[in-house]
C-alpha positions in Angstrom: -35.9 -147.8 -75.5 -35.6 -146.1 -78.8 -34.9 -142.6 -77.6 -32.8 -143.8 -74.7 -30.3 -145.7 -76.8 -27.1 -143.7 -76.7 -25.0 -143.3 -79.8 -21.2 -142.7 -79.7 -19.2 -141.9 -82.8 -15.4 -142.2 -82.6 -13.6 -140.3 -85.3 -10.8 -141.6 -87.5 -9.8 -139.2 -90.3 -7.0 -141.5 -91.4 -9.6 -143.9 -92.8 -11.0 -141.2 -95.1 -9.7 -140.8 -98.6 -7.7 -137.8 -99.9 -4.8 -135.7 -98.7 -4.7 -134.2 -95.2 -6.7 -131.1 -95.9 -9.4 -133.1 -97.7 -9.5 -135.7 -94.9 -9.8 -132.9 -92.3 -12.6 -131.3 -94.2 -14.4 -134.6 -94.6 -14.1 -135.4 -90.9 -15.6 -132.1 -89.9 -18.4 -132.8 -92.3 -19.0 -136.1 -90.6 -19.0 -134.4 -87.2 -21.6 -132.0 -88.5 -23.6 -134.9 -90.0 -23.4 -136.8 -86.7 -24.6 -133.8 -84.7 -27.5 -133.2 -87.0 -28.5 -136.8 -86.7 -28.7 -136.6 -83.0 -25.6 -138.7 -82.1 -25.1 -138.2 -78.3 -21.3 -138.3 -78.1 -18.5 -137.7 -80.5 -15.0 -138.7 -79.5 -12.2 -136.8 -81.4 -9.6 -139.6 -81.5 -6.9 -138.4 -83.9 -3.9 -139.7 -82.0 -1.3 -139.0 -84.7 -1.8 -135.3 -84.5 0.5 -132.9 -82.7 -1.0 -131.0 -79.7 -1.3 -127.9 -81.9 -2.9 -129.7 -84.7 -5.3 -131.6 -82.4 -6.3 -128.3 -80.7 -6.9 -126.6 -84.0 -9.1 -129.5 -85.2 -10.9 -129.7 -81.9 -11.7 -125.9 -81.9 -13.3 -126.3 -85.4 -15.4 -129.3 -84.2 -16.5 -127.4 -81.1 -17.5 -124.4 -83.2 -19.5 -126.6 -85.6 -21.4 -128.4 -82.8 -22.1 -125.2 -80.9 -23.4 -123.5 -84.0 -25.7 -126.4 -84.8 -27.0 -126.6 -81.2 -27.7 -122.8 -81.4 -29.8 -123.4 -84.6 -31.6 -126.4 -83.1 -31.9 -126.5 -79.3 -33.0 -130.1 -79.5 -29.6 -131.3 -80.5 -27.6 -132.8 -77.7 -24.3 -133.9 -79.1 -21.3 -133.6 -76.7 -17.7 -133.6 -77.9 -15.1 -135.6 -75.9 -11.4 -135.4 -76.6 -9.4 -138.7 -76.4 -7.1 -138.8 -73.4 -6.2 -135.1 -73.6 -7.8 -133.2 -70.7 -5.6 -130.2 -71.5 -6.9 -129.9 -75.0 -10.5 -130.5 -73.9 -10.2 -127.6 -71.4 -8.5 -125.3 -73.9 -11.2 -125.7 -76.6 -14.2 -125.9 -74.2 -15.1 -129.5 -75.1 -17.7 -131.3 -73.1 -15.3 -133.8 -71.6 -12.7 -136.5 -72.2 -12.5 -140.2 -73.1 -9.9 -142.0 -70.9 -7.9 -145.1 -71.8 -7.8 -147.9 -69.2 -4.3 -146.9 -68.2 -5.0 -143.2 -68.2 -5.3 -140.8 -65.3 -8.4 -141.3 -63.1 -11.7 -139.6 -63.5 -11.0 -137.9 -60.1 -7.8 -136.5 -61.4 -9.6 -135.2 -64.5 -12.2 -133.4 -62.4 -9.5 -131.9 -60.2 -7.7 -130.6 -63.2 -10.9 -129.4 -64.9 -12.1 -127.6 -61.7 -8.7 -125.9 -61.3 -8.6 -124.9 -64.9 -12.1 -123.5 -64.9 -11.6 -121.7 -61.6 -8.5 -120.0 -62.8 -10.6 -118.1 -65.4 -12.3 -115.0 -64.3 -15.8 -113.8 -65.0 -16.6 -113.4 -68.6 -14.1 -116.0 -69.8 -15.1 -118.9 -72.0 -15.7 -121.1 -68.9 -18.5 -118.7 -67.8 -20.3 -119.3 -71.1 -22.8 -122.1 -70.9 -22.2 -125.0 -73.2 -26.0 -125.4 -73.3 -27.6 -128.6 -74.7 -24.8 -131.1 -74.0 -25.8 -134.7 -73.7 -26.0 -134.6 -69.9 -26.7 -130.9 -69.3 -23.6 -130.6 -67.1 -21.9 -127.4 -66.1 -18.4 -126.6 -67.3 -17.1 -127.6 -63.8 -18.5 -131.2 -64.3 -17.0 -132.7 -67.5 -18.3 -135.9 -69.1 -15.8 -138.7 -68.6 -15.9 -141.9 -70.5 -13.5 -144.7 -69.6 -12.4 -147.7 -71.8 -13.0 -151.0 -70.1 -12.5 -154.6 -71.0 -13.9 -156.5 -68.1 -16.7 -156.2 -65.5 -14.2 -155.4 -62.7 -12.8 -152.6 -64.8 -16.3 -151.1 -65.3 -17.0 -151.4 -61.6 -13.7 -149.6 -60.9 -14.5 -146.9 -63.4 -17.9 -146.4 -61.6 -16.2 -146.2 -58.3 -13.7 -143.6 -59.6 -16.6 -141.4 -60.8 -16.7 -142.0 -64.5 -19.8 -140.8 -66.3 -20.0 -144.0 -68.4 -17.9 -146.9 -69.6 -17.1 -148.0 -73.1 -16.8 -151.8 -73.0 -14.8 -153.6 -75.8 -14.4 -155.5 -77.9 -17.8 -157.2 -77.8 -17.5 -158.7 -81.3 -14.6 -159.6 -83.5 -13.0 -156.6 -85.2 -12.0 -157.4 -88.8 -9.2 -154.8 -88.8 -7.8 -156.1 -85.5 -8.1 -159.9 -85.6 -5.8 -160.2 -82.6 -8.3 -158.4 -80.3 -10.3 -161.3 -79.0 -14.0 -160.5 -78.5 -15.4 -160.7 -75.0 -18.9 -161.6 -76.1 -22.4 -160.7 -75.0 -22.2 -162.7 -71.7 -19.3 -160.5 -70.6 -21.1 -157.4 -71.7 -24.2 -158.4 -69.8 -22.1 -158.9 -66.6 -20.4 -155.5 -67.1 -23.8 -153.8 -67.5 -24.6 -154.6 -63.9 -22.4 -151.7 -62.9 -23.9 -148.4 -61.5 -22.9 -146.4 -64.6 -24.2 -146.7 -68.2 -22.1 -149.1 -70.3 -21.8 -148.6 -74.1 -20.8 -151.5 -76.3 -17.8 -151.2 -78.7 -16.1 -153.5 -81.1 -17.4 -154.9 -84.3 -20.8 -153.2 -83.9 -23.0 -153.5 -87.0 -26.7 -152.8 -87.7 -27.3 -156.6 -87.4 -25.8 -157.0 -83.9 -26.5 -153.7 -82.3 -29.8 -154.9 -80.9 -28.2 -157.8 -79.1 -26.0 -155.4 -77.3 -29.0 -153.4 -76.1 -30.7 -156.6 -75.1 -27.7 -157.5 -73.0 -28.1 -154.3 -71.0 -25.9 -151.8 -72.9 -27.1 -148.2 -72.7 -25.9 -147.7 -76.3 -23.4 -148.5 -79.0 -20.0 -147.1 -80.0 -18.5 -147.3 -83.4 -16.1 -145.8 -85.9 -16.9 -147.3 -89.3 -20.6 -147.9 -88.7 -21.0 -144.1 -88.5 -18.2 -142.9 -90.6 -18.8 -145.1 -93.6 -22.6 -144.8 -93.7 -25.4 -142.3 -93.7 -25.4 -141.4 -90.0 -29.0 -140.3 -89.8 -30.1 -143.7 -91.3 -27.9 -145.6 -88.9 -29.3 -143.7 -85.9 -32.8 -144.2 -87.0 -32.3 -147.9 -87.6 -30.6 -148.5 -84.2 -33.1 -146.5 -82.2 -36.1 -147.9 -84.0 -35.0 -151.5 -83.6 -33.5 -151.0 -80.1 
């Protein structure tokens, strides 16, 4: 179980202290830290940025992860861009994370295939993004989908999602109006044909219960961003 527990870090530079240049630098440092710690997926979720700003930040993140994977072939971290398939394609990210009301995974794959096919030999799309979490080719992006019920997870699976992120499992202190669905609902959702990762109020003390309910892994912002990521990863995988 330990090595198979998937870890997914969602970024939020607005929660970091300092002015914008400092927060940006600190976020890239956390992305580097997460990659070195063996986190499987990182979602760049900086929704307040303009397209130009997001693309610039994403390029830096891709560069950092690629360099670390070159230095250590055992690293598997894949970068997903929140909702923006166009940005993910432009920066050669590993895939996208879709909202529940977003375009479908089939549409993402159609856009991705078209975008990649439009590039001739020797372009960035011909260069292997070796070592990604699923060892997928550039023509087959990783696609995560946010889900809040078992039927939504089943629909994501039917639509060809790589995995689902199920939330909120537990109460979120910063969003008290988001009612937790609980472990029973998570267990039901995990019966789907794709991996289901648990999100929402995840802590070191309750992560194990999510894995016991059938989750393939955990997703968090603060758990990773506010702590030593290597220590978090080791604890979750050792006790999973």
